[in-house]
C-alpha positions as CSV (number, residue, x, y, z in Angstrom):
1,M,-124.7,-38.1,-116.6
2,K,-125.5,-34.4,-116.6
3,K,-122.7,-32.9,-114.4
4,I,-119.2,-34.2,-115.3
5,S,-115.9,-32.8,-114.2
6,I,-112.7,-33.8,-116.1
7,I,-109.7,-33.3,-113.8
8,A,-106.4,-33.0,-115.7
9,I,-103.1,-33.0,-113.8
10,T,-100.7,-32.5,-116.7
11,D,-100.5,-30.6,-120.0
12,K,-101.0,-33.8,-121.9
13,G,-103.9,-34.5,-119.7
14,I,-105.5,-31.2,-120.7
15,E,-105.1,-32.3,-124.3
16,Q,-107.1,-35.5,-123.6
17,A,-109.6,-33.6,-121.6
18,L,-110.4,-31.3,-124.5
19,V,-111.0,-34.3,-126.7
20,L,-113.5,-35.6,-124.1
21,Q,-115.2,-32.3,-123.6
22,K,-116.4,-32.4,-127.3
23,Q,-118.3,-35.6,-126.5
24,F,-119.5,-34.3,-123.1
25,P,-120.3,-30.7,-124.2
26,K,-121.4,-29.4,-120.8
27,S,-118.5,-30.9,-118.8
28,L,-116.0,-28.8,-116.9
29,I,-112.2,-29.2,-117.4
30,I,-110.5,-28.6,-114.1
31,T,-106.8,-28.2,-113.7
32,T,-104.2,-26.4,-111.6
33,R,-101.9,-26.0,-114.6
34,T,-101.6,-22.7,-116.4
35,S,-103.8,-22.7,-119.5
36,D,-104.9,-20.0,-122.0
37,N,-107.6,-22.3,-123.5
38,E,-110.9,-20.6,-122.9
39,N,-112.6,-24.0,-122.2
40,V,-110.3,-24.9,-119.3
41,S,-111.0,-23.8,-115.7
42,V,-107.9,-23.2,-113.7
43,V,-108.2,-23.6,-109.9
44,S,-105.7,-23.2,-107.1
45,S,-106.5,-26.6,-105.5
46,I,-108.1,-29.8,-106.8
47,S,-108.9,-30.8,-103.2
48,D,-110.6,-27.5,-102.5
49,Y,-112.6,-27.8,-105.7
50,L,-113.8,-31.3,-104.8
51,A,-114.6,-30.3,-101.2
52,D,-117.1,-27.8,-102.6
53,N,-118.4,-29.9,-105.5
54,F,-118.0,-33.6,-104.9
55,S,-121.5,-34.2,-103.7
56,K,-122.9,-32.1,-106.6
57,I,-121.2,-33.9,-109.5
58,D,-122.6,-37.0,-111.3
59,G,-119.2,-38.1,-112.7
60,I,-115.6,-37.3,-112.4
61,C,-112.9,-38.3,-114.9
62,F,-109.3,-38.0,-113.5
63,I,-106.6,-37.8,-116.2
64,S,-103.7,-38.7,-114.0
65,A,-102.0,-41.6,-112.2
66,L,-104.4,-43.8,-110.3
67,G,-102.7,-43.1,-107.0
68,I,-103.3,-39.3,-107.4
69,C,-106.9,-40.0,-108.1
70,V,-107.4,-42.3,-105.1
71,R,-105.6,-40.0,-102.6
72,T,-107.5,-37.0,-103.8
73,I,-111.0,-38.4,-103.6
74,A,-110.5,-40.4,-100.3
75,P,-111.6,-37.6,-97.9
76,F,-114.9,-37.2,-99.7
77,L,-116.2,-40.7,-100.1
78,N,-119.5,-41.6,-98.4
79,D,-121.1,-44.8,-99.9
80,K,-121.7,-46.3,-103.3
81,Y,-125.3,-45.1,-103.4
82,K,-124.4,-41.5,-103.0
83,D,-120.8,-41.0,-104.3
84,A,-120.2,-39.7,-107.8
85,A,-119.0,-42.1,-110.4
86,V,-115.2,-41.7,-110.5
87,I,-112.9,-43.0,-113.3
88,C,-109.2,-42.5,-114.0
89,A,-107.5,-42.4,-117.4
90,D,-103.8,-42.1,-118.0
91,E,-102.6,-39.0,-119.9
92,L,-102.1,-41.0,-123.1
93,G,-105.6,-42.6,-122.9
94,L,-104.2,-46.1,-122.9
95,N,-106.1,-47.3,-119.9
96,V,-109.3,-46.1,-118.3
97,Q,-110.1,-47.5,-114.8
98,S,-113.5,-47.5,-113.1
99,V,-112.6,-46.4,-109.5
100,I,-115.8,-46.1,-107.4
101,S,-119.5,-46.4,-107.9
102,G,-119.1,-48.9,-110.7
103,H,-122.6,-50.1,-110.9
104,T,-125.0,-47.8,-109.1
105,G,-123.2,-44.7,-110.0
106,G,-122.5,-45.7,-113.5
107,A,-118.6,-45.6,-113.4
108,N,-118.3,-48.8,-115.3
109,D,-120.3,-47.5,-118.2
110,F,-118.5,-44.1,-117.9
111,A,-115.1,-45.8,-118.1
112,I,-116.2,-47.9,-121.2
113,K,-117.5,-44.8,-122.9
114,V,-114.3,-42.7,-122.2
115,A,-112.1,-45.7,-123.3
116,Q,-114.0,-45.8,-126.6
117,L,-113.5,-42.1,-127.1
118,L,-109.7,-42.2,-126.4
119,G,-109.1,-45.6,-128.2
120,G,-108.0,-47.1,-124.8
121,N,-108.7,-50.1,-122.7
122,P,-111.5,-50.0,-120.1
123,I,-110.4,-51.6,-116.8
124,I,-113.4,-53.0,-114.9
125,S,-112.9,-55.0,-111.8
126,T,-116.4,-55.7,-110.4
127,S,-117.1,-59.4,-110.1
128,S,-120.3,-59.5,-112.2
129,D,-118.6,-57.6,-115.0
130,V,-115.5,-59.8,-115.0
131,Q,-117.8,-62.9,-115.1
132,S,-120.1,-61.3,-117.7
133,I,-123.1,-62.0,-115.4
134,W,-126.0,-59.7,-114.4
135,A,-125.4,-56.8,-112.0
136,L,-128.3,-57.4,-109.6
137,D,-128.0,-53.9,-108.1
138,T,-128.6,-52.1,-111.4
139,I,-130.5,-54.3,-113.7
140,G,-133.8,-53.3,-112.2
141,K,-133.2,-49.7,-113.1
142,Q,-132.1,-50.7,-116.6
143,F,-135.5,-52.2,-117.3
144,N,-137.6,-50.0,-115.2
145,W,-138.3,-52.7,-112.6
146,K,-138.4,-52.0,-108.8
147,T,-135.9,-54.0,-106.9
148,E,-137.0,-55.7,-103.7
149,S,-135.4,-58.5,-101.7
150,T,-136.1,-60.8,-98.7
151,S,-132.7,-59.9,-97.2
152,T,-130.0,-57.3,-97.9
153,L,-129.2,-57.0,-101.6
154,N,-125.5,-57.3,-100.9
155,E,-126.0,-60.7,-99.3
156,L,-128.0,-61.9,-102.3
157,M,-125.5,-60.5,-104.7
158,A,-122.7,-62.4,-102.9
159,L,-124.7,-65.7,-103.6
160,F,-125.0,-64.8,-107.2
161,V,-121.5,-63.7,-108.0
162,N,-120.3,-66.9,-106.2
163,N,-122.4,-68.8,-108.7
164,K,-124.7,-70.5,-106.2
165,P,-127.6,-72.5,-107.9
166,T,-130.2,-69.9,-108.9
167,A,-133.8,-70.2,-110.1
168,L,-135.0,-67.5,-112.4
169,L,-138.8,-67.0,-112.5
170,L,-140.2,-65.0,-115.3
171,D,-143.9,-64.2,-114.9
172,I,-144.0,-61.6,-117.6
173,K,-142.5,-61.0,-121.0
174,D,-140.8,-57.7,-121.9
175,A,-137.4,-56.5,-123.2
176,G,-135.8,-57.2,-119.8
177,T,-136.9,-60.8,-119.6
178,E,-135.8,-61.4,-123.2
179,F,-132.4,-60.0,-122.2
180,L,-132.2,-62.4,-119.2
181,E,-133.2,-65.4,-121.4
182,K,-130.5,-64.5,-123.9
183,T,-127.7,-64.0,-121.3
184,L,-128.5,-66.9,-118.9
185,P,-125.5,-67.9,-116.8
186,D,-124.8,-71.6,-116.6
187,F,-125.7,-71.8,-112.9
188,V,-129.2,-70.3,-113.5
189,T,-132.2,-72.3,-114.4
190,V,-135.2,-70.5,-115.9
191,F,-138.8,-71.2,-115.0
192,Y,-142.1,-69.7,-116.2
193,D,-144.3,-71.0,-113.4
194,E,-143.5,-71.0,-109.7
195,S,-145.1,-74.4,-109.2
196,D,-142.4,-75.9,-111.4
197,I,-139.5,-74.8,-109.1
198,D,-138.1,-77.3,-106.6
199,F,-136.7,-74.8,-104.1
200,S,-134.6,-77.4,-102.4
201,Q,-132.3,-77.5,-105.4
202,F,-131.5,-73.7,-105.3
203,E,-129.9,-71.2,-102.9
204,L,-131.3,-68.1,-104.6
205,V,-134.4,-67.1,-106.5
206,I,-134.5,-64.2,-108.9
207,A,-138.1,-63.3,-109.9
208,V,-139.4,-60.9,-112.5
209,T,-142.9,-61.0,-111.2
210,Y,-145.9,-59.2,-109.9
211,K,-146.6,-61.9,-107.3
212,T,-145.2,-62.9,-103.9
213,I,-143.0,-66.0,-103.8
214,T,-143.6,-68.6,-101.1
215,T,-140.2,-70.0,-100.2
216,T,-137.7,-70.0,-97.3
217,I,-134.7,-69.3,-99.6
218,P,-133.6,-65.7,-100.4
219,V,-135.5,-64.0,-103.2
220,V,-134.6,-61.0,-105.3
221,Y,-137.7,-59.4,-106.7
222,F,-137.7,-57.4,-109.9
223,V,-141.1,-55.9,-109.9
224,P,-142.5,-54.4,-113.2
225,K,-145.4,-52.0,-113.1
226,V,-147.9,-54.2,-115.0
227,L,-151.0,-54.4,-112.9
228,S,-154.2,-52.4,-113.5
229,V,-156.6,-51.9,-110.7
230,G,-160.3,-51.1,-111.2
231,S,-162.4,-49.9,-108.3
232,G,-165.8,-48.7,-107.3
233,C,-166.8,-47.3,-104.0
234,S,-169.4,-45.6,-101.7
235,K,-170.1,-42.0,-102.4
236,S,-168.5,-40.9,-99.0
237,L,-165.5,-43.2,-98.9
238,D,-163.0,-41.8,-96.4
239,E,-159.7,-41.3,-98.0
240,N,-157.6,-42.2,-95.0
241,I,-159.5,-45.4,-94.2
242,F,-159.4,-46.4,-97.9
243,S,-155.6,-45.9,-98.1
244,E,-155.0,-47.9,-94.9
245,N,-157.2,-50.8,-96.0
246,F,-156.6,-51.0,-99.7
247,K,-152.9,-52.1,-99.6
248,E,-153.6,-54.8,-97.0
249,E,-156.6,-56.2,-99.0
250,F,-154.6,-56.0,-102.3
251,E,-151.6,-57.9,-100.9
252,A,-153.9,-60.5,-99.4
253,T,-154.5,-61.6,-103.0
254,G,-150.8,-62.6,-103.3
255,L,-149.9,-59.7,-105.6
256,L,-147.2,-57.1,-105.1
257,F,-148.4,-53.6,-104.4
258,S,-145.3,-52.1,-106.2
259,A,-146.5,-53.8,-109.4
260,I,-149.6,-51.5,-109.7
261,E,-149.3,-49.3,-112.8
262,N,-152.6,-47.5,-112.7
263,L,-156.0,-47.2,-111.1
264,G,-159.3,-46.8,-112.9
265,S,-163.0,-46.1,-112.1
266,I,-166.1,-44.7,-113.8
267,D,-166.2,-41.0,-114.7
268,I,-168.7,-40.1,-112.0
269,K,-165.9,-41.0,-109.5
270,G,-163.5,-38.7,-111.2
271,Q,-163.5,-36.3,-108.2
272,Q,-163.6,-39.0,-105.5
273,S,-161.2,-37.7,-102.9
274,A,-160.2,-41.2,-101.7
275,Y,-159.0,-42.1,-105.2
276,L,-157.3,-38.8,-105.9
277,Q,-155.4,-38.7,-102.6
278,W,-154.3,-42.4,-103.0
279,S,-153.2,-41.7,-106.6
280,K,-151.1,-38.7,-105.5
281,Q,-149.7,-40.5,-102.4
282,H,-148.4,-43.4,-104.4
283,N,-147.7,-41.6,-107.7
284,I,-150.0,-44.0,-109.6
285,P,-152.1,-42.5,-112.4
286,F,-155.9,-42.5,-111.9
287,K,-158.1,-42.7,-115.0
288,T,-161.8,-42.8,-115.5
289,F,-164.0,-44.2,-118.2
290,T,-167.5,-43.3,-119.5
291,S,-170.4,-45.7,-119.1
292,E,-170.3,-46.2,-122.8
293,E,-166.7,-47.4,-122.7
294,I,-167.5,-49.6,-119.7
295,D,-170.4,-51.2,-121.5
296,T,-168.0,-52.5,-124.2
297,V,-166.6,-54.9,-121.6
298,K,-168.2,-58.2,-120.6
299,V,-167.6,-58.7,-116.8
300,P,-167.6,-62.1,-115.1
301,N,-169.6,-60.7,-112.1
302,P,-172.3,-58.3,-113.2
303,S,-174.2,-56.5,-110.5
304,V,-177.9,-55.8,-110.7
305,M,-177.6,-53.1,-108.1
306,V,-174.8,-51.3,-109.9
307,Q,-176.8,-51.5,-113.2
308,E,-179.8,-50.0,-111.4
309,K,-177.8,-47.2,-109.8
310,I,-175.4,-46.1,-112.6
311,G,-176.4,-48.0,-115.7
312,V,-173.4,-50.4,-116.1
313,D,-172.9,-54.1,-115.1
314,G,-169.9,-53.3,-113.0
315,V,-167.1,-50.8,-112.4
316,S,-164.1,-52.5,-110.9
317,E,-163.8,-55.5,-113.3
318,S,-164.5,-53.5,-116.4
319,T,-162.1,-50.6,-115.7
320,A,-159.3,-53.0,-114.7
321,M,-159.7,-54.8,-118.1
322,L,-159.9,-51.5,-120.0
323,L,-156.8,-50.2,-118.4
324,A,-154.9,-53.4,-119.1
325,K,-156.3,-53.8,-122.6
326,T,-157.3,-57.4,-121.9
327,N,-160.5,-59.5,-121.5
328,K,-159.1,-61.5,-118.5
329,L,-158.7,-60.8,-114.8
330,L,-156.1,-61.8,-112.3
331,V,-158.4,-61.0,-109.4
332,E,-162.1,-60.8,-109.9
333,K,-164.2,-58.3,-108.0
334,Q,-163.4,-58.1,-104.3
335,K,-166.0,-56.4,-102.1
336,I,-164.6,-54.8,-99.0
337,I,-166.8,-53.6,-96.1
338,L,-165.0,-51.2,-93.8
339,D,-165.5,-50.7,-90.1
340,N,-167.6,-47.6,-90.7
341,N,-169.8,-49.6,-93.1
342,E,-168.5,-47.8,-96.2
343,K,-167.7,-50.1,-99.1
344,F,-165.3,-50.4,-102.0
345,T,-164.6,-53.0,-104.6
346,F,-161.5,-53.7,-106.6
347,A,-160.4,-56.1,-109.4
348,V,-157.0,-56.6,-110.9
349,A,-155.8,-57.3,-114.5
350,L,-152.4,-57.9,-116.0
351,K,-151.3,-55.6,-118.8
352,S,-151.9,-57.5,-122.0
353,K,-148.6,-56.4,-123.5
354,V,-146.5,-58.3,-121.0
355,E,-148.6,-61.4,-120.7
356,R,-146.8,-64.7,-121.6
357,K,-148.9,-65.9,-124.5
358,A,-148.8,-66.8,-128.1
359,Q,-148.1,-63.9,-130.5
360,I,-147.7,-63.5,-134.2
361,A,-144.7,-61.5,-135.3
362,I,-145.1,-59.9,-138.7
363,I,-141.5,-59.2,-139.6
364,G,-140.0,-57.1,-142.3
365,A,-137.3,-59.3,-143.9
366,G,-135.6,-56.6,-145.8
367,P,-135.1,-56.2,-149.6
368,G,-133.4,-59.6,-150.2
369,D,-129.9,-59.9,-148.7
370,E,-130.5,-62.2,-145.7
371,E,-128.2,-60.1,-143.6
372,L,-130.4,-57.0,-144.1
373,I,-133.1,-58.3,-141.7
374,T,-133.0,-56.2,-138.4
375,V,-131.3,-57.6,-135.3
376,K,-134.7,-57.7,-133.6
377,G,-136.4,-59.5,-136.5
378,K,-133.6,-62.1,-136.7
379,G,-134.0,-62.7,-132.9
380,Y,-137.7,-63.5,-133.3
381,L,-137.0,-65.7,-136.4
382,E,-134.4,-67.7,-134.4
383,K,-136.9,-68.5,-131.6
384,A,-140.0,-69.1,-133.7
385,D,-141.9,-72.4,-133.6
386,C,-143.7,-71.7,-136.9
387,V,-142.4,-69.6,-139.8
388,L,-144.2,-68.6,-143.0
389,Y,-142.4,-66.8,-145.8
390,A,-143.0,-65.9,-149.4
391,G,-140.3,-67.9,-151.2
392,S,-140.2,-65.8,-154.3
393,L,-139.5,-62.6,-152.3
394,I,-137.5,-63.8,-149.4
395,P,-134.2,-65.7,-149.7
396,E,-134.3,-69.3,-148.5
397,E,-131.0,-68.7,-146.8
398,M,-132.8,-66.6,-144.2
399,T,-134.7,-69.7,-143.0
400,N,-131.3,-71.3,-142.0
401,W,-131.6,-69.2,-138.9
402,C,-134.7,-71.1,-137.8
403,K,-134.2,-73.4,-134.9
404,K,-134.2,-77.2,-135.2
405,G,-137.8,-78.5,-135.1
406,A,-139.5,-75.4,-136.2
407,V,-142.2,-75.7,-138.9
408,V,-141.0,-73.6,-141.8
409,R,-143.3,-73.2,-144.8
410,N,-143.2,-71.3,-148.1
411,S,-146.5,-69.5,-148.3
412,A,-146.4,-69.1,-152.1
413,T,-148.1,-72.5,-152.5
414,M,-150.7,-71.8,-149.8
415,T,-154.0,-69.9,-149.8
416,L,-154.5,-67.2,-147.2
417,E,-157.0,-69.5,-145.4
418,E,-154.4,-72.3,-145.3
419,Q,-151.8,-69.9,-143.9
420,V,-154.2,-68.7,-141.2
421,A,-155.2,-72.3,-140.3
422,L,-151.5,-73.2,-139.7
423,M,-150.8,-70.1,-137.6
424,Q,-154.0,-70.7,-135.6
425,E,-152.9,-74.3,-134.9
426,H,-149.6,-73.1,-133.4
427,Y,-151.3,-70.1,-131.7
428,I,-153.6,-72.4,-129.7
429,K,-150.5,-74.3,-128.5
430,G,-149.0,-71.0,-127.3
431,N,-146.1,-71.3,-129.9
432,S,-144.1,-68.4,-131.3
433,I,-145.1,-67.6,-134.8
434,V,-143.3,-65.5,-137.5
435,R,-144.8,-64.2,-140.7
436,L,-141.9,-63.0,-142.9
437,Q,-142.8,-60.2,-145.3
438,C,-140.4,-58.8,-147.8
439,G,-139.0,-55.3,-147.4
440,D,-140.9,-53.3,-144.8
441,P,-144.4,-54.6,-144.0
442,S,-145.9,-51.2,-144.2
443,I,-145.2,-50.7,-147.9
444,Y,-147.1,-52.9,-150.4
445,G,-146.9,-55.7,-147.8
446,A,-150.5,-57.0,-148.1
447,I,-150.7,-57.4,-144.3
448,Q,-153.9,-55.5,-143.8
449,E,-156.1,-58.5,-144.8
450,Q,-154.0,-60.8,-142.5
451,M,-154.4,-58.4,-139.5
452,T,-158.2,-58.2,-140.1
453,I,-158.4,-61.9,-139.8
454,F,-156.2,-61.9,-136.7
455,D,-158.4,-59.3,-135.1
456,E,-161.5,-61.3,-135.9
457,L,-160.0,-64.5,-134.4
458,G,-158.7,-62.6,-131.3
459,M,-155.1,-63.5,-132.2
460,D,-152.5,-61.2,-130.8
461,Y,-149.8,-59.9,-133.2
462,F,-147.2,-57.2,-133.6
463,I,-145.0,-55.8,-136.4
464,V,-141.3,-55.5,-136.6
465,P,-140.3,-53.0,-139.3
466,G,-137.8,-53.9,-142.0
467,I,-135.5,-52.2,-144.5
468,S,-137.5,-51.2,-147.7
469,S,-136.1,-51.7,-151.2
470,F,-136.2,-47.9,-151.7
471,S,-133.6,-47.6,-148.9
472,A,-131.5,-50.4,-150.5
473,A,-131.8,-48.5,-153.8
474,A,-130.3,-45.4,-152.3
475,A,-127.4,-47.5,-150.9
476,A,-126.8,-49.3,-154.2
477,L,-126.8,-45.9,-156.1
478,K,-124.6,-44.3,-153.5
479,S,-127.1,-41.5,-153.3
480,E,-128.9,-39.5,-150.8
481,F,-132.5,-39.1,-151.9
482,T,-133.0,-35.8,-150.2
483,I,-130.5,-33.1,-151.4
484,P,-130.4,-29.6,-149.8
485,E,-132.0,-27.0,-152.1
486,V,-132.6,-29.6,-154.9
487,V,-135.1,-32.2,-153.5
488,Q,-136.4,-32.7,-150.0
489,S,-139.2,-35.2,-150.5
490,I,-139.4,-38.8,-151.5
491,I,-142.6,-40.2,-153.1
492,L,-143.3,-44.0,-152.7
493,T,-146.0,-44.9,-155.2
494,R,-146.7,-47.1,-158.3
495,G,-148.1,-46.6,-161.8
496,E,-151.7,-47.2,-162.5
497,G,-152.2,-50.7,-164.0
498,K,-155.1,-53.0,-163.5
499,T,-155.5,-51.7,-159.9
500,P,-156.7,-48.0,-160.1
501,L,-155.0,-45.2,-158.1
502,P,-157.0,-42.8,-155.9
503,E,-157.9,-39.7,-157.9
504,T,-155.6,-37.5,-155.8
505,E,-152.6,-39.8,-156.3
506,K,-152.5,-40.0,-160.1
507,L,-148.9,-40.3,-161.3
508,V,-149.2,-37.0,-163.3
509,E,-150.2,-35.2,-160.1
510,M,-147.4,-36.8,-158.1
511,A,-144.9,-35.8,-160.8
512,K,-145.7,-32.1,-160.3
513,H,-143.6,-32.2,-157.1
514,K,-140.4,-33.3,-158.9
515,A,-139.5,-35.3,-155.8
516,T,-137.4,-38.4,-155.8
517,M,-139.9,-40.9,-157.1
518,C,-139.7,-44.6,-156.1
519,L,-142.1,-46.6,-158.3
520,F,-143.1,-50.1,-157.1
521,L,-145.0,-52.6,-159.2
522,S,-144.7,-50.5,-162.4
523,V,-142.2,-52.3,-164.6
524,G,-145.0,-53.7,-166.8
525,I,-146.3,-50.2,-167.7
526,A,-142.9,-48.5,-168.1
527,E,-143.9,-46.6,-171.3
528,K,-147.1,-45.3,-169.7
529,V,-145.1,-44.2,-166.6
530,Q,-142.5,-42.5,-168.7
531,N,-145.0,-40.5,-170.6
532,Q,-146.8,-39.4,-167.5
533,L,-143.6,-38.4,-165.7
534,L,-142.3,-36.4,-168.7
535,E,-145.2,-34.0,-168.3
536,H,-143.3,-32.5,-165.3
537,Y,-139.8,-34.0,-165.1
538,G,-137.2,-33.0,-167.6
539,P,-136.3,-35.6,-170.3
540,T,-132.7,-35.9,-169.0
541,T,-133.8,-36.5,-165.4
542,P,-131.7,-39.5,-164.1
543,V,-133.5,-42.9,-163.7
544,A,-132.5,-46.3,-162.4
545,V,-134.2,-49.6,-163.1
546,M,-133.3,-51.9,-160.3
547,Y,-133.9,-55.6,-160.4
548,R,-133.9,-57.8,-157.3
549,L,-132.0,-55.3,-155.2
550,T,-129.4,-56.9,-152.8
551,W,-130.1,-60.4,-154.1
552,K,-127.2,-62.4,-155.5
553,D,-128.6,-61.8,-159.1
554,E,-129.1,-58.1,-158.6
555,E,-129.0,-56.0,-161.8
556,I,-129.1,-52.2,-162.1
557,Y,-129.6,-50.2,-165.3
558,Q,-129.3,-46.4,-165.3
559,G,-130.1,-43.7,-167.9
560,K,-132.4,-40.8,-168.6
561,L,-136.2,-40.5,-168.1
562,E,-136.8,-40.1,-171.9
563,N,-135.3,-43.6,-172.3
564,L,-137.0,-45.3,-169.4
565,A,-139.3,-47.6,-171.5
566,Q,-136.3,-48.7,-173.7
567,I,-134.1,-49.3,-170.7
568,V,-136.8,-51.6,-169.2
569,K,-137.3,-53.4,-172.6
570,D,-133.6,-53.9,-173.0
571,S,-133.2,-55.3,-169.5
572,K,-135.8,-58.0,-170.2
573,K,-137.0,-57.7,-166.6
574,S,-140.7,-58.0,-165.9
575,R,-141.0,-58.4,-162.2
576,T,-139.3,-57.6,-158.9
577,V,-138.2,-54.3,-160.3
578,L,-138.0,-50.9,-158.5
579,I,-137.8,-47.7,-160.7
580,I,-136.2,-44.6,-159.2
581,V,-136.6,-41.2,-160.9
582,G,-135.1,-37.9,-159.8
583,E,-132.2,-35.5,-159.7
584,A,-130.9,-37.0,-156.4
585,I,-129.5,-40.0,-158.2
586,G,-125.8,-39.6,-158.1
587,A,-125.9,-36.0,-156.9
588,R,-122.8,-34.8,-155.0
589,K,-123.4,-31.0,-154.6
590,N,-125.1,-28.8,-152.1
591,R,-123.6,-29.3,-148.6
592,S,-125.9,-29.8,-145.7
593,Q,-125.9,-27.2,-143.0
594,L,-125.8,-29.9,-140.3
595,Y,-122.0,-30.0,-139.9
596,S,-121.2,-26.5,-141.1
597,P,-118.9,-24.6,-138.6
598,E,-121.3,-21.7,-138.8
599,W,-124.4,-23.8,-138.0
600,K,-125.2,-24.0,-134.2
601,H,-127.6,-26.5,-132.6
602,I,-128.2,-28.1,-129.2
603,F,-125.2,-30.5,-129.6
604,R,-122.8,-27.9,-130.9
605,T,-123.4,-24.5,-129.4
606,N,-119.8,-23.3,-129.1
607,K,-120.8,-22.2,-125.7
608,K,-117.9,-22.2,-123.2
609,F,-118.4,-24.1,-120.0
610,V,-115.9,-22.9,-117.4
611,L,-115.9,-22.6,-113.6
612,S,-116.8,-19.2,-112.2
613,E,-115.0,-18.5,-109.0
């Protein structure tokens, strides 16, 4: 919410309003009480203020009795799609009531936020919130889906909040569908293919889809923009005739027009008025590709005529696949001849990112403590059908989150080829696959060779970052590795052992910066590392030798750089050690400017927001 008014009726209410204004910096505090606080706007009449401003405000927080709030706003109410979000808090902040526009206006979320700020109790009375089920009128906006329905949304919401048997069809996979799967009410049955639904068993269908549903029962469509359209056309294609005919021809394929994300063609059509006008009319981006880019795509329906005229096998199919980043089509080339004998073709592809298919999740498992995996990583691990993990680097306790029946293997006993063969076996079946990597996969994770193989085999994968051991080191040392005016850089590197370092990354060169140095894979050459660092760091520079950080057998040894080799020798640790060097270890001086009273920034400007009358 951008425009918020906090209406305080009493002096105690003004005190609470001033607390809230710090969290909503551009809000106005409105009162009829006398106040000498320069942040408070004093008006002669709350009703007159609302008469002038009710339609201009996004949210209103009354700090008053609920009756005062209701009577004051009553003359200005229109409907829930236009009214401001109104909430009411008592002057002690004990209870915060969502009054109007709970879902569409955001009053429920507003009330929850204000209750958190005041340490109070949010009071929400809308049926879906009380039952902890989906709010069908707002969930589309939450996940950037367009909401459509076969009858009025209020009628369908009534079926849902009354817990009528509901079929949920998920034709794509994104953050929204994952949320729906995790929060499935007990009267909702999920399906991934329309042909599996026996519509006679349900009174409502909720579909996250790009396709039309053939049924006589009510349907709520949540339409994601996931379709890419490629098109070629006659040189003189009339823009109005194209616009009139394209939607009809597109919908004849059984696809939803509102699911179109983008339109593509060859670059020689970049100024085609029919495409440009259509793109502007529907606010759908239009992108062109060169013939060289188009030639990288193998199309199912190559055209000899198109090859002779413009030097490519086809335009519509290739550009649809290029836009969607896929090698498959939902709709192959459709050739449309118009009444004036002009022609255009189109093809449609589904965006690869949302396709329901097997994927390999390369997940950073964190430094050791099983609870330091990210929430997102844990979610994928819990759903996986196949899990590979390096047992020496990842705690076995983490595999306790794997579901019953999942194949869970320690990769330490397997060759890379054996690992890939197992993942490929599950990939072909469409199973969910997780490759657990210690720490964060981007740092000494050895995932590059795996990704190269996945690329060669056409296996889709993605990476979920994890907490690196250098972050765990800072936490264990209770240190900030970047201290104002002391050190502002962190170097993640290793000493040069059997594997050489690039010439520009020699440890002596890195040491010139005197940054906080985090040395991986270097415990076996501690004396060499010590000598190289001493060329630029002072001998009393703090060091920490950290063994199996966050594991149950974690050990930490601290001292000075001049004694690093001896510290390592005395520790008797030869692997799974991180060495930290730098003045930031244990430093407590040099205050940051961020929270200084004199330091102004966009969230703390000290600018006064008051009503000018």
